[in-house]
C-alpha positions as CSV (number, residue, x, y, z in Angstrom):
1,M,-11.3,-33.0,-15.8
2,S,-10.2,-32.0,-12.3
3,L,-11.7,-29.1,-10.4
4,L,-8.5,-27.2,-10.9
5,G,-8.6,-27.8,-14.6
6,K,-12.2,-26.7,-14.8
7,L,-11.4,-23.5,-12.8
8,H,-8.4,-22.8,-15.0
9,S,-10.6,-23.3,-18.1
10,R,-13.3,-20.9,-16.8
11,V,-10.9,-18.2,-15.4
12,R,-8.6,-16.9,-18.0
13,L,-5.8,-14.9,-16.5
14,S,-3.2,-12.9,-18.5
15,I,0.5,-13.1,-17.8
16,R,0.4,-9.8,-16.1
17,S,-2.4,-11.0,-13.8
18,K,-0.6,-14.1,-13.0
19,M,2.6,-12.3,-12.2
20,L,0.7,-9.9,-10.0
21,L,-0.8,-12.8,-8.2
22,V,2.6,-14.3,-7.7
23,S,3.8,-10.9,-6.3
24,C,1.1,-11.3,-3.6
25,V,3.5,-13.7,-2.0
26,L,5.3,-10.6,-0.8
27,L,2.3,-10.0,1.5
28,A,3.8,-12.6,3.7
29,I,6.5,-10.1,4.6
30,P,4.3,-8.1,7.1
31,W,3.4,-11.4,8.8
32,I,7.1,-12.3,9.1
33,A,7.7,-8.7,10.4
34,Y,5.0,-9.2,13.0
35,R,6.5,-12.5,14.2
36,Y,10.0,-10.9,14.1
37,A,8.7,-8.0,16.2
38,G,7.2,-10.4,18.7
39,E,10.5,-12.3,19.0
40,L,12.4,-9.0,19.4
41,E,9.9,-7.9,22.1
42,R,10.6,-11.1,24.0
43,I,14.4,-10.5,23.8
44,L,14.0,-6.9,24.9
45,R,11.9,-7.9,27.9
46,E,14.6,-10.4,28.9
47,N,17.3,-7.8,28.5
48,Q,15.2,-5.3,30.4
49,E,14.7,-7.7,33.3
50,T,18.5,-8.4,33.4
51,A,19.3,-4.6,33.3
52,V,16.8,-3.9,36.1
53,L,18.1,-6.7,38.2
54,N,21.7,-5.5,37.6
55,T,20.7,-2.0,38.7
56,A,19.1,-3.4,41.9
57,R,22.2,-5.4,42.6
58,A,24.5,-2.4,42.0
59,I,22.5,-0.2,44.4
60,A,22.3,-3.0,47.0
61,T,26.1,-3.5,46.7
62,A,26.7,0.2,47.3
63,L,24.4,0.1,50.4
64,N,25.8,-3.1,51.9
65,D,27.3,-2.8,55.4
66,R,25.7,0.7,56.0
67,P,23.1,-0.1,58.6
68,S,22.9,3.6,59.7
69,L,20.9,4.4,56.6
70,F,18.2,2.0,57.6
71,I,17.8,3.0,61.3
72,A,14.7,5.0,61.8
73,T,13.8,7.5,64.4
74,R,10.7,7.0,66.4
75,H,8.4,9.1,64.4
76,E,9.9,8.0,61.1
77,A,9.1,4.4,62.1
78,A,5.5,5.4,62.4
79,L,5.0,6.5,58.8
80,D,1.4,6.5,57.9
81,G,-0.6,6.2,54.8
82,P,-0.5,8.1,51.6
83,N,-0.5,11.5,53.3
84,A,3.1,11.1,54.4
85,I,5.5,13.7,53.0
86,I,9.1,13.1,52.2
87,A,11.2,16.2,52.1
88,Y,14.3,16.0,49.9
89,K,17.7,17.2,51.2
90,L,18.4,20.1,48.9
91,P,22.1,20.9,48.1
92,R,21.3,24.7,47.8
93,P,18.4,27.0,48.6
94,I,15.4,27.5,46.3
95,A,14.9,30.9,44.6
96,L,11.3,31.9,45.2
97,D,10.4,32.9,41.6
98,G,7.5,30.5,40.7
99,R,9.7,28.5,38.3
100,L,10.4,24.9,39.2
101,D,13.7,24.6,37.4
102,D,15.6,24.7,40.7
103,W,13.8,21.7,41.9
104,F,14.4,19.6,38.9
105,S,18.1,20.6,38.7
106,Q,18.5,19.4,42.3
107,G,17.0,16.0,41.6
108,A,13.6,16.7,43.3
109,E,10.4,15.2,41.8
110,L,6.9,16.4,41.9
111,R,4.4,14.2,43.6
112,A,1.0,13.8,41.9
113,L,-2.1,14.1,44.1
114,G,-5.1,12.9,42.2
115,R,-8.4,11.2,42.6
116,E,-7.4,9.3,45.7
117,H,-6.5,12.6,47.4
118,V,-9.8,14.4,46.8
119,I,-10.9,15.6,50.3
120,E,-14.0,17.5,49.3
121,Q,-16.1,17.5,46.2
122,A,-19.2,19.5,45.2
123,L,-22.2,17.4,44.3
124,D,-22.6,18.8,40.9
125,A,-18.8,18.7,40.1
126,E,-17.2,15.9,38.2
127,V,-14.5,13.9,39.9
128,A,-11.4,16.1,39.6
129,P,-8.5,14.8,37.5
130,I,-4.9,15.3,38.8
131,T,-4.8,19.0,39.6
132,L,-1.9,19.1,42.1
133,W,1.8,18.3,41.8
134,H,3.8,18.8,44.9
135,A,7.4,18.5,46.1
136,S,9.1,19.4,49.5
137,G,12.7,19.9,50.4
138,V,14.9,21.2,53.2
139,F,18.0,23.3,53.2
140,D,19.7,24.5,56.3
141,T,16.9,26.0,58.5
142,D,14.2,26.3,55.9
143,L,11.6,24.0,54.5
144,Y,10.6,24.6,50.9
145,A,7.5,23.5,49.1
146,A,6.6,23.6,45.5
147,F,3.1,23.3,43.9
148,E,2.1,23.0,40.2
149,I,-1.6,23.5,40.0
150,I,-3.7,22.6,36.9
151,D,-6.8,24.8,37.0
152,E,-8.3,26.3,33.9
153,R,-10.3,28.9,35.8
154,L,-8.2,30.9,38.3
155,V,-10.1,33.0,40.8
156,Y,-8.0,35.5,42.7
157,R,-8.9,37.0,46.1
158,A,-10.9,40.2,45.9
159,A,-9.6,43.2,47.7
160,T,-13.0,44.0,49.1
161,H,-13.6,40.5,50.3
162,A,-12.8,39.8,53.9
163,R,-12.3,36.0,53.7
164,V,-8.9,34.8,52.5
165,D,-10.4,31.4,51.4
166,A,-12.9,33.0,49.0
167,A,-10.5,32.3,46.1
168,D,-8.2,29.6,44.8
169,H,-5.8,29.0,47.7
170,I,-3.3,26.6,49.2
171,R,-4.0,25.2,52.7
172,I,-1.1,24.3,55.0
173,G,-1.5,22.2,58.1
174,I,1.4,22.0,60.6
175,H,1.8,20.1,63.8
176,T,4.5,22.2,65.6
177,P,7.3,20.6,67.6
178,W,5.6,21.8,70.8
179,G,2.4,20.0,70.0
180,E,0.3,22.8,68.6
181,L,-1.8,22.4,65.4
182,R,-1.7,25.4,63.1
183,R,-3.4,26.1,59.8
184,Y,-2.4,28.6,57.1
185,I,-3.9,29.7,53.9
186,V,-2.0,31.2,50.9
187,S,-4.1,33.2,48.5
188,T,-3.4,36.3,46.5
189,E,-5.1,39.1,44.7
190,A,-2.6,38.8,41.7
191,P,0.5,36.8,40.7
192,G,3.7,37.7,42.5
193,P,5.1,37.5,46.0
194,V,2.7,36.1,48.6
195,T,2.5,35.8,52.4
196,A,0.6,33.1,54.2
197,F,-2.3,33.9,56.5
198,Q,-2.7,32.0,59.8
199,V,-6.3,31.0,60.3
200,P,-7.9,29.5,63.4
201,T,-8.2,25.7,63.3
202,D,-12.0,26.3,63.5
203,V,-13.1,26.8,59.9
204,T,-15.7,29.2,60.9
205,G,-13.0,31.6,62.0
206,V,-11.3,32.1,58.7
207,A,-12.5,35.7,58.6
208,S,-10.1,36.5,61.4
209,A,-7.0,35.5,59.5
210,Q,-3.7,37.1,60.3
211,L,-0.6,37.5,58.2
212,E,2.3,35.0,59.0
213,P,5.4,36.8,57.7
214,R,7.6,33.8,58.3
215,I,5.9,31.9,55.5
216,Q,6.8,33.6,52.2
217,G,6.3,32.5,48.7
218,F,5.8,33.4,45.0
219,W,2.7,32.8,42.9
220,Q,3.4,32.4,39.2
221,Q,0.4,32.1,36.7
222,T,1.0,29.5,33.9
223,N,-0.9,28.4,30.8
224,R,-2.6,25.6,32.7
225,G,-3.0,27.2,36.2
226,F,-0.3,28.5,38.5
227,N,3.0,27.5,40.2
228,L,3.6,28.3,43.9
229,E,6.8,28.1,45.8
230,L,6.8,28.5,49.6
231,R,9.5,28.8,52.3
232,L,8.8,27.9,55.9
233,P,11.0,28.0,59.0
234,R,12.0,24.4,59.6
235,A,11.7,25.0,63.3
236,L,8.0,25.7,62.8
237,V,7.3,22.2,61.4
238,G,7.0,19.3,63.7
239,A,6.4,15.6,63.0
240,R,3.3,16.1,60.8
241,L,2.7,18.3,57.8
242,G,0.1,18.6,55.1
243,F,-0.9,20.6,52.0
244,A,-4.1,20.9,50.0
245,F,-5.4,23.0,47.1
246,A,-8.9,24.5,47.3
247,D,-10.5,25.2,43.9
248,V,-12.9,28.1,43.4
249,D,-14.3,28.5,39.9
250,D,-17.2,31.0,40.4
251,P,-16.0,34.6,41.1
252,D,-19.5,35.6,42.2
253,S,-20.4,32.9,44.7
254,R,-16.8,32.1,45.5
255,T,-17.8,28.7,46.9
256,I,-15.2,25.9,47.0
257,R,-15.9,23.2,44.5
258,S,-13.2,20.7,45.4
259,I,-10.2,20.3,47.7
260,V,-7.3,18.0,46.7
261,G,-4.3,17.3,48.9
262,S,-2.7,15.5,51.8
263,I,-4.4,17.4,54.6
264,G,-7.6,16.4,56.3
265,P,-10.2,18.7,57.7
266,E,-10.0,17.5,61.2
267,G,-7.2,17.6,63.9
268,S,-3.5,17.0,63.6
269,E,-4.2,13.2,63.0
270,S,-5.3,14.1,59.4
271,L,-1.8,15.4,58.6
272,G,0.8,13.2,57.1
273,T,4.2,12.4,58.7
274,A,7.1,14.5,57.4
275,T,10.5,12.9,57.1
276,V,13.7,13.7,55.3
277,P,15.4,10.7,53.6
278,P,19.1,10.2,54.3
279,P,20.9,12.2,51.6
280,E,23.6,9.6,51.2
281,A,21.0,7.0,50.1
282,A,19.3,9.4,47.8
283,Q,22.7,10.3,46.2
284,I,23.6,6.7,45.7
285,V,20.3,6.0,44.1
286,R,20.5,9.0,41.8
287,S,24.0,8.0,40.7
288,L,23.2,4.4,39.9
289,A,19.6,4.5,38.7
290,R,18.8,4.5,35.0
291,P,16.3,6.9,33.3
292,G,12.8,5.6,33.4
293,T,13.3,3.5,36.5
294,R,12.0,4.0,40.0
295,V,14.1,2.8,42.9
296,W,12.7,2.0,46.4
297,I,15.1,1.6,49.4
298,I,13.2,-0.3,52.0
299,A,14.2,-1.0,55.5
300,A,13.8,-4.3,57.2
301,D,10.5,-3.2,58.7
302,R,9.2,-2.5,55.2
303,R,9.4,1.2,55.9
304,L,10.4,3.4,52.9
305,V,13.8,4.9,53.4
306,T,13.8,6.8,50.1
307,R,12.5,6.6,46.7
308,S,13.9,8.1,43.5
309,G,13.1,8.2,39.8
310,S,9.9,8.1,37.8
311,L,8.4,5.5,35.6
312,R,7.2,8.1,33.2
313,A,10.7,9.3,32.4
314,A,10.7,6.6,29.6
315,N,8.4,8.9,27.6
316,A,11.3,11.1,27.0
317,E,12.9,8.4,24.9
318,R,10.1,8.5,22.3
319,P,11.0,10.5,19.1
320,D,8.6,13.3,18.4
321,A,7.4,14.4,15.0
322,A,10.3,16.8,14.6
323,E,12.8,14.1,15.2
324,E,11.0,11.8,12.8
325,H,11.1,14.6,10.2
326,S,14.9,14.8,10.6
327,Q,15.5,11.1,10.4
328,G,15.1,10.8,6.7
329,F,12.8,9.7,4.0
330,I,11.6,6.4,5.5
331,A,10.7,8.1,8.8
332,R,8.7,10.8,6.9
333,V,6.9,8.0,4.9
334,E,6.1,6.3,8.2
335,A,4.6,9.5,9.5
336,L,2.4,9.8,6.5
337,L,1.3,6.2,6.7
338,R,0.8,6.2,10.4
339,P,-2.9,7.1,10.2
340,L,-3.3,4.1,7.9
341,Y,-1.5,1.8,10.3
342,R,-3.7,3.0,13.1
343,L,-6.6,1.4,11.3
344,V,-5.1,-2.1,11.9
345,I,-2.4,-1.6,14.5
346,P,-3.4,0.2,17.8
347,P,-0.9,2.8,19.0
348,A,1.7,2.0,21.6
349,P,0.3,2.5,25.1
350,T,1.5,5.5,27.0
351,L,1.8,5.9,30.8
352,A,-0.4,8.9,31.5
353,V,-0.2,8.7,35.3
354,E,2.6,7.6,37.4
355,P,1.4,4.3,38.9
356,E,1.5,4.3,42.7
357,P,3.3,7.6,42.7
358,Y,4.0,7.6,46.4
359,A,3.7,5.4,49.4
360,P,5.5,5.4,52.7
361,L,5.5,1.6,52.7
362,Y,6.2,-0.8,49.9
363,F,3.6,-3.5,49.7
364,G,5.0,-5.5,46.7
365,S,5.8,-9.2,47.1
366,E,9.2,-8.6,45.7
367,A,10.2,-6.7,48.8
368,E,9.0,-9.5,51.1
369,A,11.2,-12.0,49.1
370,A,14.2,-9.7,49.1
371,L,13.9,-9.1,52.9
372,S,14.0,-12.8,53.3
373,G,17.4,-12.9,51.5
374,R,16.3,-13.8,48.0
375,V,16.8,-12.0,44.7
376,V,13.6,-12.0,42.7
377,S,12.0,-10.4,39.7
378,G,8.3,-10.1,39.0
379,R,5.8,-8.4,36.8
380,R,2.5,-6.9,37.4
381,P,0.1,-5.5,34.9
382,L,-1.3,-2.0,35.1
383,Q,-5.0,-2.0,35.1
384,G,-6.6,-0.9,31.9
385,T,-3.3,-0.9,29.8
386,P,-1.1,-3.6,28.3
387,I,1.8,-2.0,30.1
388,E,3.5,-4.1,32.8
389,V,5.7,-3.0,35.7
390,L,8.8,-5.0,36.0
391,A,10.2,-5.1,39.6
392,S,13.5,-6.6,40.7
393,A,14.4,-6.8,44.4
394,H,17.7,-7.4,45.9
395,P,18.5,-7.7,49.7
396,V,21.0,-5.3,51.4
397,W,23.3,-7.1,53.8
398,A,25.2,-6.1,56.9
399,D,27.1,-8.7,59.0
400,E,25.3,-11.5,57.2
401,R,22.0,-10.0,58.2
402,V,19.4,-8.5,55.9
403,I,18.9,-4.8,56.9
404,G,16.9,-3.7,53.9
405,A,16.0,-4.3,50.3
406,I,16.3,-2.5,47.0
407,V,13.4,-2.6,44.6
408,V,13.9,-1.3,41.1
409,E,10.9,-0.9,38.9
410,E,10.6,-0.2,35.2
411,T,7.6,-0.3,32.9
412,T,7.5,-2.1,29.6
413,E,6.3,1.1,28.0
414,G,9.6,1.6,26.3
415,V,9.7,-2.0,25.0
416,L,6.2,-1.7,23.6
417,A,7.1,1.6,22.0
418,V,10.2,0.0,20.4
419,R,8.1,-2.9,19.2
420,Q,5.5,-0.5,17.8
421,R,8.2,1.5,16.0
422,L,9.8,-1.7,14.7
423,I,6.4,-3.0,13.3
424,E,5.8,0.3,11.6
425,R,9.3,0.4,10.2
426,L,9.1,-3.2,8.9
427,L,5.6,-2.6,7.6
428,S,6.8,0.5,5.7
429,L,9.7,-1.5,4.3
430,A,7.4,-4.4,3.4
431,L,4.9,-2.1,1.7
432,G,7.7,-0.3,-0.1
433,A,9.2,-3.6,-1.3
434,F,5.8,-4.8,-2.3
435,F,5.2,-1.6,-4.3
436,V,8.6,-1.7,-6.0
437,V,8.5,-5.4,-6.7
438,G,4.9,-5.2,-7.9
439,V,5.7,-2.4,-10.2
440,A,8.8,-4.2,-11.5
441,L,6.9,-7.4,-12.1
442,F,4.1,-5.6,-13.7
443,G,6.5,-3.7,-16.0
444,F,8.4,-6.9,-16.8
445,A,5.1,-8.8,-17.5
446,T,4.0,-5.9,-19.7
447,H,7.3,-6.1,-21.6
448,L,6.9,-9.8,-22.1
449,V,3.2,-9.4,-23.2
450,I,4.2,-6.8,-25.7
451,R,6.9,-9.0,-27.1
452,I,4.6,-12.0,-27.2
453,R,1.8,-10.0,-28.8
454,R,4.2,-8.7,-31.4
455,L,5.4,-12.2,-32.2
456,R,1.7,-13.3,-32.4
457,D,0.8,-10.5,-34.7
458,E,3.8,-11.2,-37.0
459,A,2.9,-14.9,-37.0
460,E,-0.7,-14.1,-38.0
461,Q,0.5,-11.7,-40.7
462,A,3.2,-14.0,-42.0
463,I,0.7,-15.9,-44.2
464,D,-2.1,-14.0,-45.9
465,S,-5.7,-15.2,-46.4
466,A,-4.6,-16.8,-49.7
467,G,-1.9,-18.9,-48.0
468,R,1.0,-16.8,-49.4
469,L,4.0,-15.9,-47.2
470,R,4.6,-12.3,-46.6
471,T,7.8,-10.5,-45.4
472,V,9.2,-12.2,-42.3
473,T,10.2,-9.8,-39.6
474,A,9.7,-11.9,-36.5
475,S,13.4,-12.4,-35.8
476,S,14.5,-10.8,-32.5
477,A,18.0,-10.2,-31.2
478,A,16.9,-10.7,-27.5
479,A,19.1,-13.3,-25.7
480,D,16.2,-15.1,-23.9
481,E,13.7,-17.7,-24.6
482,I,11.3,-15.4,-26.4
483,G,14.2,-14.2,-28.6
484,D,15.1,-17.9,-29.4
485,L,11.4,-18.6,-30.2
486,S,11.2,-15.6,-32.5
487,R,14.4,-16.6,-34.3
488,S,13.2,-20.3,-34.6
489,F,9.9,-19.0,-35.9
490,S,11.7,-16.7,-38.4
491,S,13.9,-19.5,-39.5
492,A,10.9,-21.8,-40.1
493,L,9.2,-19.1,-42.1
494,D,12.3,-18.5,-44.1
495,R,12.5,-22.2,-45.1
496,L,8.8,-22.2,-45.8
497,A,9.2,-19.1,-47.9
498,Q,11.9,-20.7,-49.9
499,Y,9.8,-23.8,-50.5
500,T,6.8,-21.6,-51.5
501,Q,9.0,-19.7,-53.9
502,Y,10.1,-22.9,-55.3
503,L,6.5,-24.0,-55.8
504,E,5.5,-20.7,-57.3
505,S,8.4,-20.8,-59.8
506,L,7.6,-24.5,-60.6
507,A,4.7,-23.5,-62.8
508,T,6.9,-21.2,-64.9
509,R,9.6,-23.7,-65.2
510,L,7.2,-26.5,-66.1
511,S,5.5,-24.3,-68.6
512,H,8.8,-23.4,-70.1
513,E,10.1,-26.9,-70.1
514,L,6.8,-28.5,-71.4
515,R,6.3,-26.1,-74.3
516,T,9.3,-27.6,-76.3
517,P,8.1,-31.2,-76.0
518,I,4.6,-30.1,-76.8
519,A,5.8,-28.3,-79.9
520,V,7.7,-31.4,-80.9
521,V,4.7,-33.6,-80.4
522,R,2.4,-31.1,-82.2
523,S,4.9,-31.0,-85.2
524,S,5.1,-34.7,-85.1
525,F,1.3,-35.0,-85.3
526,D,1.3,-32.5,-88.2
527,N,3.9,-34.6,-90.1
528,L,2.1,-37.8,-89.2
529,K,-1.2,-36.5,-90.7
530,L,0.7,-35.9,-94.0
531,Q,1.4,-39.6,-94.1
532,T,-1.0,-42.3,-95.3
533,L,-2.5,-43.8,-92.2
534,P,-5.0,-46.6,-91.7
535,P,-8.5,-45.2,-91.2
536,E,-8.7,-46.6,-87.7
537,A,-5.6,-44.6,-86.7
538,D,-7.4,-41.2,-87.2
539,V,-9.4,-41.8,-84.0
540,Y,-6.2,-42.1,-81.9
541,V,-4.6,-39.2,-83.6
542,A,-7.6,-37.0,-82.8
543,R,-7.6,-38.0,-79.2
544,A,-3.9,-37.3,-78.9
545,E,-4.4,-33.9,-80.3
546,Q,-7.2,-33.1,-77.9
547,G,-5.1,-34.2,-74.9
548,L,-2.3,-32.1,-76.2
549,A,-4.6,-29.1,-76.5
550,R,-5.8,-29.5,-72.9
551,L,-2.2,-29.8,-71.7
552,A,-1.4,-26.5,-73.6
553,T,-4.4,-24.8,-72.0
554,I,-3.3,-25.9,-68.5
555,I,0.2,-24.5,-69.1
556,T,-1.4,-21.3,-70.4
557,R,-3.5,-20.8,-67.3
558,M,-0.6,-21.5,-65.0
559,T,1.5,-19.0,-66.9
560,E,-1.3,-16.5,-66.7
561,A,-1.4,-16.7,-62.9
562,T,2.3,-16.4,-62.6
563,R,2.5,-13.5,-65.0
564,L,-0.3,-11.8,-63.0
565,E,1.7,-12.1,-59.7
566,R,4.7,-10.6,-61.4
567,M,2.7,-7.8,-62.9
568,L,1.2,-6.9,-59.5
569,R,4.7,-6.4,-58.1
570,D,5.5,-3.9,-60.9
571,A,2.2,-2.3,-61.4
572,E,1.8,1.5,-60.8
573,R,-1.4,2.8,-59.1
574,E,-3.5,5.6,-60.4
575,R,-6.7,7.4,-59.4
576,F,-9.6,6.3,-61.5
577,D,-13.4,6.2,-61.5
578,V,-14.4,2.6,-60.7
579,R,-18.0,3.4,-61.6
580,A,-16.9,3.9,-65.3
581,V,-14.8,0.6,-65.3
582,V,-17.7,-1.5,-63.9
583,S,-20.3,0.1,-66.3
584,G,-18.0,-0.5,-69.3
585,C,-17.3,-4.1,-68.3
586,V,-21.0,-4.9,-67.8
587,E,-21.7,-3.6,-71.3
588,G,-19.1,-5.9,-72.7
589,Y,-20.6,-8.9,-70.8
590,R,-23.9,-8.3,-72.3
591,V,-22.2,-8.8,-75.7
592,A,-20.0,-11.7,-74.6
593,Y,-22.9,-13.5,-72.9
594,P,-25.9,-12.8,-75.2
595,T,-28.0,-15.5,-73.6
596,R,-27.6,-13.9,-70.1
597,R,-29.3,-11.0,-68.5
598,F,-27.2,-8.5,-66.5
599,D,-28.7,-6.2,-63.9
600,L,-26.4,-3.3,-63.2
601,S,-26.8,-0.9,-60.3
602,V,-24.3,1.9,-59.9
603,P,-24.5,5.4,-58.3
604,E,-24.8,8.5,-60.4
605,A,-21.7,10.2,-59.1
606,P,-18.2,8.9,-59.9
607,L,-16.4,6.8,-57.3
608,F,-12.7,7.2,-57.2
609,V,-10.3,4.5,-56.0
610,S,-6.5,4.0,-56.2
611,G,-5.3,1.1,-58.3
612,V,-5.1,-0.3,-61.8
613,P,-8.3,-0.2,-63.9
614,D,-7.3,-3.2,-66.0
615,L,-6.8,-5.3,-62.9
616,I,-10.2,-4.3,-61.6
617,A,-11.7,-5.2,-65.0
618,Q,-9.9,-8.6,-64.9
619,M,-11.1,-9.2,-61.4
620,L,-14.7,-8.4,-62.5
621,D,-14.2,-10.8,-65.5
622,K,-13.4,-13.7,-63.1
623,L,-16.3,-12.9,-60.8
624,V,-18.8,-12.7,-63.7
625,A,-17.4,-15.8,-65.4
626,N,-18.0,-17.7,-62.1
627,A,-21.5,-16.3,-61.8
628,V,-22.4,-17.2,-65.3
629,D,-21.0,-20.7,-64.9
630,F,-23.1,-21.4,-61.7
631,A,-26.2,-19.3,-62.6
632,R,-29.4,-21.0,-63.0
633,E,-30.8,-21.1,-66.5
634,G,-32.8,-18.0,-67.3
635,S,-31.7,-16.1,-64.1
636,A,-30.1,-12.7,-64.2
637,I,-26.5,-11.8,-63.1
638,G,-26.5,-8.9,-60.7
639,V,-23.7,-6.4,-60.6
640,E,-23.9,-3.7,-58.0
641,L,-21.6,-0.8,-57.1
642,R,-22.3,0.8,-53.8
643,A,-20.5,3.7,-52.0
644,A,-19.9,4.2,-48.3
645,A,-18.0,6.9,-46.5
646,H,-14.6,5.2,-46.7
647,E,-15.1,2.2,-49.1
648,V,-16.6,1.2,-52.4
649,T,-18.3,-2.3,-52.6
650,V,-18.5,-4.2,-55.8
651,T,-21.0,-7.1,-55.6
652,V,-21.7,-9.8,-58.2
653,R,-24.7,-12.0,-57.6
654,N,-26.1,-15.1,-59.2
655,E,-28.9,-17.6,-58.5
656,G,-27.8,-21.2,-58.3
657,P,-26.3,-23.7,-55.9
658,L,-25.1,-22.6,-52.5
659,L,-21.5,-22.8,-51.3
660,S,-20.6,-26.0,-49.6
661,P,-19.2,-25.6,-46.0
662,Q,-16.1,-27.5,-47.0
663,I,-15.2,-25.0,-49.8
664,K,-15.9,-21.7,-48.0
665,Q,-12.6,-21.5,-46.1
666,R,-10.4,-22.2,-49.2
667,L,-12.5,-20.7,-51.9
668,F,-9.9,-18.1,-52.8
669,R,-6.9,-20.4,-52.7
670,S,-5.2,-21.6,-55.8
671,M,-6.0,-24.9,-57.5
672,T,-9.4,-24.9,-55.8
673,S,-12.3,-25.7,-58.0
674,V,-15.9,-26.9,-57.4
675,R,-17.0,-27.2,-61.0
676,P,-18.0,-30.6,-62.3
677,Q,-15.6,-31.6,-65.1
678,A,-17.4,-32.9,-68.2
679,P,-15.5,-34.8,-70.8
680,G,-14.3,-32.6,-73.7
681,E,-14.5,-29.4,-71.7
682,E,-11.7,-27.1,-70.9
683,P,-10.0,-28.0,-67.6
684,H,-10.6,-25.8,-64.6
685,L,-7.6,-25.3,-62.3
686,G,-9.4,-23.2,-59.7
687,L,-7.3,-20.1,-60.5
688,G,-10.1,-17.6,-61.1
689,L,-10.9,-16.7,-57.6
690,Y,-7.3,-17.0,-56.7
691,I,-6.6,-14.2,-59.2
692,V,-9.5,-12.2,-57.7
693,Q,-7.8,-12.5,-54.3
694,L,-4.5,-11.4,-55.7
695,I,-6.0,-8.3,-57.3
696,A,-8.0,-7.5,-54.1
697,D,-4.9,-7.7,-52.0
698,F,-3.1,-5.5,-54.4
699,H,-5.8,-2.9,-54.0
700,H,-5.9,-3.4,-50.2
701,A,-9.5,-4.6,-50.6
702,K,-11.4,-7.3,-48.8
703,V,-13.2,-10.0,-50.7
704,V,-15.8,-12.3,-49.3
705,A,-18.2,-14.9,-50.8
706,R,-21.4,-16.0,-49.1
707,D,-24.8,-17.4,-49.8
708,R,-27.5,-15.0,-50.7
709,T,-30.3,-14.4,-48.1
710,D,-33.0,-13.3,-50.5
711,V,-32.9,-16.2,-53.0
712,E,-30.9,-19.3,-53.4
713,G,-27.6,-18.3,-54.8
714,V,-24.2,-16.8,-54.1
715,E,-22.8,-13.3,-54.0
716,V,-19.2,-12.1,-53.9
717,Q,-18.3,-8.7,-52.5
718,V,-15.1,-6.8,-53.0
719,Q,-14.7,-3.8,-50.6
720,L,-12.3,-1.3,-52.1
721,P,-10.9,1.6,-50.0
722,R,-12.3,4.9,-51.3
723,L,-10.0,7.8,-51.8
724,V,-10.4,10.4,-49.0
725,S,-9.9,13.2,-51.5
726,D,-12.8,12.0,-53.5
727,P,-15.2,15.0,-53.5
728,G,-18.1,12.6,-54.1
């Protein structure tokens, strides 16, 4: 036997289990979904690269043959480091109210100043996260500056405190057009309009601060800190400008814990250069750029002309929980299953911080290639995240000469988010399909099992323990293989029932047909005996009469069994005391078998059953006759009546030979006899126990024959159902 065959023989699986195992094939759907999502991600990346390159080409086309936008003044050409400030050309003035809506509506962006802009830090303080967002713009003769400060503990200036820097404050450093370095501090005692204080460049002279009414602003407290908008005369600002935020957390000591910004502590060299991008270039970029992209316009000397857009704008495309709730049932199911998905699928990465938020020079290799006249695209990973930055660069031409380059950047955050949502959607659909198909297969398998079990039960009940056919009900009208099987089985049982009926009626027909020739033969023998026959003929006549007598006995026994079967079909049941029937029968056996001893054991109380008392007596006659025939000489025949809660057991015992294994299984079938046949004795057709089985079935009783365990012998038990209404 093969290994598979041995395993199959040891592991027995039901049809439902097999169909459930087959349904596990559906688990391949998530794997297919994962592969499909990966392929879709590749296509989205290619499309994204094409879209970014097309954006760069469109912007470059719009800037071709406009060299004036790429010509830098002397101080613009000397842009330095990360402290450089680009002031946007504002189309209208900013209202000083502490709200930043005006800035966003005019296309301005807040610049993040974070860890790399920490100027001072207390030894016991943690490295500050991003705490300062900043934007600058110019309109007419004014320079505007906006600040969004994230500070959980605001400390305002105390009215009794002389120093203006003993509280949270903004520092301003200006290199005036006439070459003078000036320092200002903006702090307040409460939210509202503010005026800057001019302080000496020497930090020790802060106590002698004086109001500078030309620098006005508005301090607006927020949930995370405060917003500050300032307005400065443009004529006051020269080539260099810088801002910084000084954080004070302890209102008692009022010591500065950290300073973050673009202004250094020493001299005008620590200030960043201030420049205003050409408004035409900024307008072109804003009109052609896509959401979620960052566009760099770079001059031939790698100097940044302008920059627009933000890579973090892609976050706005992500649906939030409310949107998912409004998208329908599947989206709500995904929201419920998302914690489960997170156990096996990490969430899509998010861009928490704008990468390289600001730089006066673009150091990417794409710009170098574009400035050499080539159109290139490249990717670079963001450290610590699976997000990549896709950069496409396109040269800007004027008179067949490269005067600049356009670099368009976009992150793969949106693609990864789409891939994540697709995997979750496909996984939800796969789980839903697996659940629906699994339930359907389980229900279908259950239906098949029920039908097969019903057919099995009907097949087992079609033939009783005596080999007789019962009512056939297995036929099914279902138009499938099981229905065909049930109908074929029913047809076979019908034909078998007809044949059995023919056999059962054969005995009656034979007895009827044989009685007439037997009577003719018997009358012939009677007439023959009146004649004078030779003496040697008497022997043959006597043998013929004996054979004729045995033949008549056989016909009588066959007729008796047939008559009993008919009588059982027409008999009416009654409630009677089986104890009285058994006791009366045993008294009769003591008279009929005077040479035998009968031991009777019955309870004192009556035992009521439903049936026919005469049939019970006939059944007991057959059992006792068998016991007497097989009992050892001199042994007693035991008859016991025992009561239980729901049944009454009649037991007939005898001592003698044991049952042979070959006869145990067909002991109660018709024409089964184990008696040795002696010459001259009445023939035994094996109908006694068959009649016992018929009577037991009529009374819904169970009859068994087995060897005795106390002595060598046999006992037969008939378990009759006891009437529930029996008070005993």
